[in-house]
N, C-alpha and C positions, 0 to 999 in steps of 0.2 A: 587318085594318087594316095597311097597309103601313108599313114602318119608314121614318122620315124620314132619308134618307141625303143628306149634304151633298156637293155637287160642288165642283169648282175655282171655278166661277163664284160659288157661294155664299160661299166663303172670300174671293174677291176683293171681293165686296160687303161682307163683314164688315170687311175691311181698309180699304175706302173709307169705311165708316160710322165706324169707330173709329180713323181715321188719327191724330188728335191724341193719343188715349190710347196708341197704339203708339209714335209718334215721340218724345213728350216723355220718357217713362222711358228709351227707348233713347239719346236725346241726353244725358240726365243721366248715365247709366252710362258712356257713351263719353267724355264730358268728364272724369268722375271717373277713369277708367283712364288717360287722357292725363295728368291732373294727377299721379296716383301715379307714372307712369313718368318724369315730369319732375322731381318733387320728391325722390324717393328718392335719397340720396347714394350715390356709387359706393364699392364695397369692392374693394380690391386684394389680390392674393395673390402672395407671393414663394415660390418653390419651389426646393428643392435635391435633387439625386439623389446617393445614397451607394451606392457599389459594394461588394459583399462579395467581397474578393479571397481566393483560396485560398492555402494554405500554400506558401511559396516552396521550402522544403527538402522533398524527398520524404518521405512518411510512413513509408516502409520504413526510413529511416535514423533519423529522430527523430519520435516520436509525441507529439502534443499531449495534455495532460491535460484539456483542455476539449472534451468530446465532445457537448455539447448541439447541437440544430439551430439554424440561424441565426434562424428566426422565433421560437423560444423565447427566445433571447438578446435579440432586438430587443424583444420584449414585456416582458422583465424590465428592460431598460434604460429603456424608456418609463415603466414604473411607478416606477423610481427617479428619473428626471429630472423627471417630472410630479408631484412632491410639492409640498405647499403651501409649504414653506420655499424650495425652488428657484424656484417660480413667483413667490413674493413678491419674491425678490431681482431677478428679471427685470423684474417690473412696476415696482419702485422704480427700477431702473437706467434704464429707457427711458421712465418717466413714463406708463405706460399707465393708462387709465381715471382720469385726473386729475380730470375733472369729476364722476365718479361715486363717488369714494372716500368721500365723506361719506355716501352712500346705501347703498353695498355693503360688506359685511363682507369680511374677508380670504378666507374660504372661498368666498364668492360671486364675488369677483374671480378666484380661482384656477379656479373652475368655468367662468367666462366665457372665461378664457384657454384652457382645455382645449377648449372648443367652437370656438375660433378656430384652434387648432393641429390639424394633420391629419398622419397617417402612413399611407402606402400602400405595401404590399409589391409588388414586381415578381417574379412567379413565372414559371417556365417548366417545360414537360413534359420530363422526363429519363427515361432508361432505367436502372434500377438494375442491380446485379450479378446479381440473380435474373431479369432480363429483363422486369420489370414496370415499367409506366409510373407515375411518381410526380411530385409537385410539388417543385421546388427553388427556394428563394429566392435570386435573383441580385443583387438590389439593393432599395432602398426609397427612398421620396420623403418629404421633410419639407417642410411648407408652413405659412404663417401668414397669416391674413386680417386686414386692418386698413384703415381709411379713408385712412391716410397710406401711400403706396407706399414711401417711404423707411423708415418705421418698420417696415413689414412685412418689408422686406429685412433690417434690422438684427436683428429678433427671430428671423427664420429662421436667420440666420448664427449667432446665439447658441445656438439649439437644436442646430444642426449641431455646433458646438464641444462642447456638453455631451454629445451622443451619442457623438462620437468619443472624448472623454476617458473617459467612463464605460465604453465598451467596452474600452479599454486597461486601465483600473483593474480592471474586473470579471474579465477574463481573467488578469491578473497575480495578483490575489488568489486566484482559484481554483487557479492553478498553485502559488502559495506555500502555500496551505492543504493541497494534496495532498502537497507536500514535507514540511511540518511534521507532518502526520498519519503519513506513512510513517516519519519519523524517530522520532516518539514510540513507534510500535508496535515498531520495531526495538529501541529502548532497553528496552522492556518485555521483549522476548524475550531481550535480553542479560542483564538482571537475572535472569530465570528460568534461563538457562543457567548463570550463576554459582551460583545456588542449587542447581541439580541437581549441578553439579560438586562443590560442597562436600559435599552429601549422599553423592555417589559416593565422595569421598575418605574420609569418615567410615566409610562401609560397607566400603571396602577395608581401612581400618585395623582395623575390628572383626573382619572375617573375612579377614585378610591371608594366612592359611595355607590357606584353603578356596576361594579364587577359582577359577572355571572355567579360567582361563588357566594356572593352576599345576597342573592335574590331571595332565597328562602328566609334569611334573617331579616331582610327589609320587609318582606311581606308579614312576617310574624310581628315585627315591631309596629308596622302600620295597624295591624289588627289590635295590638295591645294599646296603642295610642288612641285609636277610635273608641275602644272600650273605656279608656280612662277619661276621654272627653265626654263620653256619655255619662259616666259617673259624676264628673264635675258638674254637668248640667243638672243632674238629679240633686246633687248637693246644693247647688245654687237655688234650685226651685224650693228645696226644703228650707233653706235660709229665708227665702222670700215669705214662705208660709209662716215661719217662726217670727219674722219681723211683724207680720200682720197680727199674729197672736199676741206678741208683746205690746203692740200698739193698743190692741183691745184691752189687755190687762191694765195698761197705763191709764186708759180712759176710765175703766171701772174703778181703779184705785183713786183717780182724781175725783170721781163722783163720790166715793166713799169719804174722802177727806172733807168735801163740801157738806155732806150729810152730817158727819160727826161734828163739824164746826157749828152747825145750827142747833145741836142738842146741848144738854147740860154738861155732859162730859166731853172734854176736849182732848184729843190725842196729842201726845208729846211730839214736838217737831224739832227739838234741839237736843244736844248731848246733856245739858243741865237738866232739862225736863225729864229725859230718859232716866237719869240717875235718881231724881226725886221719885219718879214712878217706881223705879226698882226698889228704893227704900220703903215706899209705902206698901208694895206687894210683899216684901220680906217680913214686914210687921204682921201681915195677915196670913201668908202661906209659907210653906217650907221652900227650901232651895230647889227642890225637884219639881215644883209645881210648873205646869206648862207656861203659864203667864210669866212667871219669874224667869224661866229659862229663855223665853222669847225676848224679854226686855234685856236680859243679860247679853244675849247674842247681838242685839242691835247696838248696845253700848260698846261691845268689843269691836264691832265693825266700824263705828264712828271714830273710836279711839285709834284704831290701827290704820284707818284711811284705806282699807282694802275692800274690794267688792266681794260678794259671796263666792264667786267662781274662781277666785285667785288660786286657792290650793289645787283645784282641778287643772287650771292652766299651767301651774308650775309642774305638776306631775306629767302633763302632756309634753311640756318643753323638755323635761329631763329624759323622757322616753325618746323624743325626737333626736336629742343629742347622742344618746346611746346608739340609736340606729345609724346615725351619721358616722360615728366612730367605727362601727362594725363594717359599714360599706367601704370606708376608706382602707380598711385592711385587705379588701378583695379587689377593688377597682382603683383606677386613677382619678384625678380631680376632674377630668373632662368627661367622665362617664355620665350618662343621663340620670341614672339613679342617684349619683352623688349630688348632682345639681338640684334634683327634686328635694332631697333631704336637707340640703343647705337652705333652700328657699323656705321649707317648712319651719326650720329652726328660726330663720329671720322673722317669719310671720308671727310665730309664737312669742319671740322676744319682743317684737314691736307691739303685740297685743297686750303683753304683760306690763310693759314699761309705763303706759299711761296711767294704769291703775295704781302703780307703785309710786309714781311721782306726784299724782294728784290725790289729794285727800278726798275730794268729791268732784264728780264730773260736772256738776252744776251746783253752784253755791246757792242758787235760788231755791233748789230742791233739797230739803233737809229730812224729808220723810224716808225712812229706811226702805220701805217697800218700793217707793218710786225710784229710789237710788238703785236698787237691785234690778228693776226692770230696765232702767236707762243703761245700766252697765251691760246687761244682756243684749240690748239693741246695738250698743257700740261694738261689742264682740262679734255680733252677727254681721254687721256692716264690714268690719275688718276682714272677717273670714270670706265674705262675699267678694270683696275687692281682691283678696289673694286668689280666690278661685278664678276670677275673671283673668287676672294676670297669668296664672298658670295655664288656663285654657287657651289663651292667646299664644303662649309659648308652644303648647302642644300642637295647636293648629299650624303654626309656622314650621314646626318640626315635621308634622304630617305632610305638609306641602313639599318640603325638601325631600322626604322619603319617596313620595309619589313621583317627583321629578326624577329621582335616581332610578326608580323601578321603570319608568317610561324610557329611560336612556339605556337600560340594561341590554335590550336586544340589539341596539345599534353598537354598543360597546363590545358586545359579545363577539361580533365578527372580527373586529381588529384584534381582540384579545386572543381568540382561538387561532387566528392566523399567526400571531407571534409565538404562541405556545406550540403550534405545529412546526414552525421553523426551528424553534428551540429543540423540540424532541427529535426532529430529523437530524439536526446537526450533532446533537448528543449521541444519537445512535451511530452516525457515521464516525464520530470521534472515538467512541468506544470500539468500533470495529477496526479503525486504523491503529488504535493502541494495542489491540490484541494481535493484529498482523505485525506490528512493530516488534512486539515481544517474540513472535515466531521468527521474524527475520533476524533478530538479535541472536536467538538460539541457533539459527542456521549459519549465521556469521561465525559464531564460536565453533560450530561443526566444521566449517571450512578452514578456520585458522588452525584447528587441531588435526586437520587432515583425516577426519572421520567420514567424510562424504566420498563421493566418487573421485578416484585419483589415478594418476599414472604411476606405475611401478615398473622398474627395470627387470624384465624377465630374463633376457640374455644380454650381457654386456658386450660391447664391441671387442672382438678378439683380433689378434695379429694374424692377418691372412698369410697363408703359405702357398696359395695358388693364385695366379692372376686370372681375372675374369675376361680379359682381352689382351692381345688379339687371340682369336681362335685359330691357332696355326694349322691344325688339322683341317679345318674348314677352308682355310685359304689355299692349302695345298690341293685339296680335292677340287675345289672350284677352279683353281689354276689349271689342273690337269684336264678337266672337262672343257674349259674354255680354249685351251691350247689345241686340243684335238679338233674341236669344232672350227676354230679359226683356220687351222691348217687345211682341213677338208674344204672349207669355204673358199679359201684363196685358190686351191688347186682347181676346184670346179669353175670358179670365175675365169681363171686363165684358160681353161678348156673351152668355155663358152666364147671367149674372145678370139680363139684360134679358128680360122676359116678353112683349114686343111680338110681334105676328104679322106676318111679313113674307113675302110671296109666296103664290101660290096653293097651292103644295105644303104649306106650313105649315097653311093653312086647311083643305085637304083632309085633312091628317093629323089635325087636331083634330076636324072634324065627321064624318069618315069618308066624305065624298062629294066627287066632283070638281065644281068650279063649271061652270056652263053656258058662261059666256063669261069670258075673261081679257082685260082691257084693259091693254095695255102702257103703261109710263111714257113720256110724251111730253116730250122735252127741249126747253127753250126756249133762247133766246140767253143768258139769265142763267146757266143751268146750264152751258152750254158755256164761257162766260167764266170761271166759277169753277173749272171743271175745268182749264182751261188755266193759270190762275193758280197753282193748287196744284202742277201738274206743274213749272212753272218754279221755284216756291219750293223744292220738294223736290230738284230737280236742282241748284239753286245750293247748298243745304245739303250735299248728298252730295258735290258737287265740292269745296267748301271743306274738308270733313272729310277727303276723300281726299287733297287737296293737302297738308293739314296733316300727315297721317300719313306721306306720302312725304318731306316736308321733314324731319320729326323723325327718320325712319329713316336716310335717306341723307345728309343734310346736317348735322344737329345732333346726331347720335348720339354721336360721340366728343368733339367740342368741348363738348357739353353736359355730359359727365361731368367734363371738366376745369373748366368754368365752375362747375358745382355744387360741386366739391371746393374750389375757391378761395373760393367764397361761404360754404360751411359752415365753412371754416377761419377766415375773417375773422370770422365770427359767433361763433367759439369753440365751435361745436357738435361739432367733432372735434379 
């Protein structure tokens, strides 16, 4: 059994049979689309373009502290501007949604405002430093949709102002926050530096003699003290030898006195005898004779009560005092050289005082030669005692210096650790201070708007054409949908009809071809009805086409203005 395939003639017959079922739904939908296109109120959009200007001053001279991308900042500014508080202020300021305030909550009004506001980025392909293609945001557009064109312009202008002000405030705040942060961090390092300096001062005070920087000085002083101790030893040895020599001279002088006492001439042993001997010699010799001069000298010694080395000791004492005065002009009283000079002056003063206060060291010895030897032995003993004391002090000082040198390597580790921390903190502090100055300069750059900024390229204008509804599109879509709907309804009705029409349907059902097919014989009434239908459909199609042409070309813009005025008078917008 062959498949029943419909031809174009069959579809034309279906359309002729179901013409009313096809035309009526199509007309209804077409009229509905025309009504929708005419009834919908116009919506106007005011748009502004904001240009992103680059920094005016070269970045090699002054770098901005705001390093985020433009699209990131724009998104951040959008989030801050589009808050419920800001949008509520704008809605109240311009009286938006006044008819719907009783029905809508504050959040719903803000959401409806967000749906009416639009932000569009203007990007361009640029070549980065690495030679790669990337997107760069050059500008962005702000727009607002409303049924009132003037209101759309005002709201857009308000949004532009908020975006520009928020950008300046955001960049200034970021630059200020950077400056404050660097200042706080630098202050922290300053406090840490002061703390380390205090610890370093305490450490130096605790180990003031064992610091690494004093190692060479301590070693040099140790060498000098060892040399001085060695010299003191030599001096003490020389004094011992001198004492032995003086004792020998004293013994010889004593034997000479004993020998002379056994002879006929007796040597004078007192001042009176010396004067008598001096008078006797003057009667025989002149005043320049050696014996006269010797006796005169002995008389002067006994009369003055001084030993022969007194002038020499006074000269040495005067020289020591001059040296002490000279050293005091260069060093403090605690300096080792000052202490040595003071000790020497004290020793010379002590060695001179006994000879000045005592007329004779030993009253039992009246011989001038023995007195001179005895005085020299006393001076030698005093000098030897002074040398021993000085050597003991030098040895004690040497022991202290050797202890300091022994601790130097232990002290060095802690000392250098503190110095390392101090140097690191100082370097970081200087680095932060330099960055703080750069941040302060960048802050001034932002405050004076010399850095990257938003500038209004195209201000929002009063729109003269609505952006929606697109009446032409609604009419065209309504026409297409009405035709499709009409044809679909007619075909559906044909499919639901079980009538047998045509010999092919009959042959398809019975499985046999008919012997004879009698064609439909049209009469005059059929021809008149067909002509009448053609005329009616032609008139309807012409009227619809004319109406669409008039609506598109003649009434399209005036109709928007007419509808806006009508809706405004009715209080619907």
